[in-house]
N, C-alpha and C positions, 0 to 999 in steps of 0.2 A: 325098488318098491318101498314105499313108506311102511314103517313098522306100525302095528296097531296102536302102540302107545303114542307115537309121534302124531298119527292121524287124530287121535283123541285130543291132544293138546292144541293142535291147529284149529280144530272145530270149536274147542272151548274158548280160545283166545278170540276167534272171529265172532263168536256169540257174545262175548263180553263187550267187544268193540261196537257191535251192532245194537246192543241193548240201550234203550233210552236212559240217560243219566239224570238223576235228580239234582237240581241246582244246589250248589254248596251253601249259599246264603239264603236265609228265609227273608223275603221282602214282600211288601204289599204289591198287589197287582193294581197299578195306578190306571190301567185301562178300564177298570171296573169301579167306578165311584160308589161309595156307600151312601145310604140314605139315613139321615139323622132326624129324630122326632123328639120334641120336648113338649110335655103336657102337664097340666095340673088343674084341679077343680078350684074355682075362685069363689069369693064371697057373693058374687052375682048369680051363683047356681049354675054357671056355665063351665064346661070343660074347655079350657084354653089349649089349643093345639097349634104348634108351629113346627113345620118340617121342610126339609129340602134335601136334594141330592148334592153332595159336596165332592169336589175334586181334592185329592191329596195335595197338601202344600205345607204352610206353616201358619202361625197365628196371625201374621200380617195379611194372609189371604182370606181372612174371614169375610163373610157376607151376611147381610140382614136376612133372617128367615121368618120375621114376623114379630110384632110387639116391640119390646125393647131389647131384643136378642139378636146378636150376630154370632155366626158359628164357623168353625173350620174343622178339617180333618187332617191329621198328620201322622207320620211315622216317628217313633221315638217318644220318650216321656221321662217323667221323674224317676222311675225305676232305673232307667239306664243312666241318667245323670248322677245318681247316687251310688252307682256300682252295685245295684241289687237285682240285676237281671241275669237270666240264664245265658251262658256263652253261645248257645245255639239258637236262642230265642229272638223274637222281635216284639217290640212294644208298639201298639197303636193308641192314639189318643184323639179325643173328640172334645173340642173346647168351645166355650161360650163367653162372650163379652157383652157388657151393656152397650147399647147404642148411645144412650144419653146417661152419663154417669150419675147425674143428680136424681134420676127416676128409679123407682123400684125395678128390680130385675124381672119380676113376674107380676103382671097386671092382676089386680083383684086378689092377690095371694092372701091366704088366711094363716093364722098361727098353726093350725093343724093340717095345712096343705102338704101334700107330698109331691115333690118334683120328680116326674117320670121321664127318664132318658132312654130311648131305644135307638139302637143302630143296627141296620140290616145291610146285607150285601158286602160284608168285609171279605175280600178275597186275597189270597196270597199266591206267590209264584210256584207253590207246590202244596200237596195235601198237608193240612196243619190242624192243630187242635188248640183251643183256648184253655187258659188256666184261671178259672173263676176266682180262686182265692188270692190272685195277684191284683185284683181290681183295686184301684186307688182313685179317690176323688181329691184333687188338689184345688185349693181355693187361694186366690191372691187378692189382697186388700190394698187400698190406697195407703201409701206410706205416710202421707201428711195426716190422714185421719188416725192411723195407728199411733203416730207420735202424739197426737192430741189426747189419745186415750191412754198414753203412757205404756203402750205395749212394747216390750223389748224388741230390738231390731232382729234378734235371732229367732223371733216367733212371728215374723210378718207373714209367713206362709202357714197354711193349715192343711192337715191331711186327715181324711176319713177313709178307713180301710175295711175290707171284708175280713181279713185275717186278724184275729185278736192278738196274735203274737208278732204282728208286722212291726219292724223297726226301720225298714229300708236301709239295711246294712248299718244299723246303729246311727242313722242320720236324723231320725225323728223321735220325739219323746212324748209318751202318753201323758195326757193331762196338761201339757205345756204347749205343744204345737201339733198334737195328733190325738185322734180318737180311734185307736185300734179296735177293730171289731164292731164299729158303729154301723157297718153295712152288712152284718152277718146274717140278717134275716130274723133275728130274735125279736120277741115282742117289744115294741117301742123303738126298734132300730130300723134303719134302712136295709136295703138288700142289693146284692149284685149277682147276676147270673150271666152265663154265656154258653153257647152250644153250637155244634156243627149242624147245619140244616141239611135236608135231603139233597139239595143241589150242590152241596160241598162248600157253600159259603158259611161264614160265621156271623152270628148275631150276638148282640150285647144288650143287656137290660139292667139298668141301675135305677133304684128308687131311693130318693133322699128326702127325709122329712125336712120341712123348711127350717125347723129349729137348728138343724146341723149346719146351716149357712151362717150362724152366728159364731164369731171367734170365741174360743175357750176363754181368752183373757179379756174379753170385752167387759168393762166395769159396769155397764148398765144391766140392771137386773131383769128388765122386761124383755120378753121375746115376741112382743106384738110387732107385726110388720110396720116398718117406718120408725121404730123406737130403738133399733140397734143397727150397728154398722154392717152393711151387706158387702160381700166381695165385689170387686169390679170385674172379676174373671173367675171361672172355674173350668176344670176339665175332668173327664173320666178317662181312665186308661186301663189297658189289660195286656198281659204278656201272652204270646202265642208261640207254640213250639212246633217244629216239623213233626209230622205224623211218625210215630215209632221211636221218637227220642224221649228217653226217660228223664224226669226231673232229677236234678242233682241231689244226691243223698248227703247229709251232713257228715263231715269227716270226724271220726272219733279220735280223741287224743290217744297217743301211744303210751304204753306203760313205761 
């Protein structure tokens, strides 16, 4: 006859084996495509809205969504490339390219326009939570144009962030190729927000004043549309963690 202790352990082990296991890696659920929406108020008094459902892929999988904008959705982003991501986390990014590089990105855009990017329906392979302070907007400019403006080659990319202390693991420099905190929601700044919706999906909302599309090192003083160099591409990204995983705490130096 089995002892009471042995019976307990058999039941315990069988229970563990039968319990559903959470996936080890946090990944996007590519069976659930997100929906991306870009909007702004133009000089014509109209709110310009372009939106589409996007399958996950890479920037080469972009598709026109209206106006002069093509878009894509992808896993991974700048935070991962620069070694500034959580070891248990995942990064998702939503990018936009000009269809015609010689035209303005945003039709009828004004100096004071705010570009509103909303993404809904982000789903992962397990319960997860977004980290809004990790939101980054990355802007990429034409190299030939930057050379003409005498912008140093190590400043050809530009980063706008939510976190005022963001350095992307020491890879970006405030006032040189980055505006840390420019999306922190303070007066005159843009904003970045994210949340878990009642259905368990994640939504992302980033608002970027048009003036933040101008490179910090652009020598032209005017910020009127058409008078400064626009990026040919930009994306917004955010890091997501499995539910229950704590953000890493900084390691204190030992005595």
